[in-house]
N, C-alpha and C positions, 0 to 999 in steps of 0.2 A: 064190756069186755072189748078188748082192743082187737082185731084181727092182725096176724102179719101183716096182708098189702097197708092196713091203715098205720100199723109201726115204721115201716119201710117208707110210706108216704110222709109221716111226722117226719123221719130223719132228713128226707128230700128238701120239705118246706124247712127246717131247722137250717139246713145247708144256704138254701135258697137269701132265707131271710139275713144269714152271715156275710156268704158271699154278694150278693148284689150283683150289680153290674148295668150295662144298658144293651140292649134287644131292640132288632129292628125286625116288625112283624110283617109280615108281606102276604097280602092276598087278596083278590079281586072281587070277595064275596065279604061288603060290608059286616053283616052277622059274626062270619065265621074272624074277621079280622076282630072286631071288635071284644069278643069273648076270648079269645087267644092272650089278647092284650090284656085285657082284666084279669083273666087267668094269672099272667106273670108279673102284674102291678101289686096283686095280694099277696104275693110273695117277696116281694121287694125289689122287685127289677124295675129299673126306669124304661119307657118303652115309646117307640116312636114307629108308625106305621105306615105304609105305604100299602097302595091299591093295586099295583103290578109291577113287572119286571123293569119298564125303564125307570119309574120312581124310584125303585130298590137301588138300582146302579148309581142314579143320580146322589141317592143318602148317601150310601157308602163311600162314593167318592168325596163328598165334600161336607160331611160331618165333622163340626168342629172338634168333636172328640171320638174319637172312633168304636165302633161299636164291639160289643164282647161278643154277641153272636147274632145271626141272621137264623128268622122263623120263616122259609121261604117255603109257598104254595106252590107245586108243579104245573098244573095248567092253569093257565093263566092268558086271557087273548092278548093277540099282539107282542107283547116280548112275556114269552113263559119262563116259569120258574128256570130252567132247562136254561136258557140263553141268558138269564139273566147272573147265573153262576158262572157261565163260562165267561160272561163280560166283565164281573168282578174276579175270576182267577188272573184274567188278563190285565188287572191292573199293576201298576209297579208300587212296590214299597208294604208294609206291614198290612195294610188292609186288602191286599189279596188272598191273606190268607186266613180273616175271617171265618171260623167256624160257622159252614152253614147246616142246618137241619132241613131235609125236608120234610114239610109236613101236608100228606097229601090222601086224597083218598082211592088213589092207585095202588093198589095193594099186591100186584103180581110182582113176582123174581125180578122177572122183565123190567118194569117200570123200578125195581131198587136201582138194579144194575144202571138203567141210564142216570139217576142220580148220581152216582158215586163214579161212573166214569165221567160225568159232566164236573166232578170236584165236590159234591155234595159231601159232609162228614158222618151223615147220619140220617135217618129215616123213620119217622113218628107218621101212625096212618090215622084218619080220620075216620069217627070222630076223635078229638083232640082228648085224651086223658092226661091229667096233669100229673100223676105220677111217672108214666113214660115218659111226658115232655121233660119233665125235671129231671129224671136218670139220662136221657141223654145231653141237656144242659151239662151235667154232673160231669160226665163224662170226656168233654171238650174243654169244661172252664175250668177243672181242678188245679191248681198248683203245681208246675212242676212241667205241663204238658207243655212243649213249646209248640207257637205256631207253624214251624214249618214241619215238625211231625207229625202234626194233626192233617195238616193237608198229605206230606207222604204215606200216612197209614191209609186213605183212601184211594191212591191213586191206583188204576188197574195193573195188572201185572203185564211187561209186554209181551 
């Protein structure tokens, strides 16, 4: 017998398998990076990984085919997820508008606010649960959501 959560997860998996796309998973923890990448590959996404913010910024800037979304850890040494997001948002062209989803263990409201203020589009707490991550991706990758609208929706009110 299927529970409502598994029914919703099944719908999200079907959406991901149909939609596909390219993701960049950024995390300084090899275990978290591999786990998140495996979860996303299993549902049909092509995945590249980066082990820190500087590598993520370079990957977004130089990818032969732009990423559909970036799954960004926040707390990383050297260049953290906030600084990496600010650098990506400062790029010119469509790469600056790539949906960036914070994937972080920092779960306080002020942590979420910092992520949104930096230009991240969404926020998924660790430990990563596939339904939550797929729901966030679906919100930002659904057909019809323009890239500029996605960034504008998360900009702080002046």
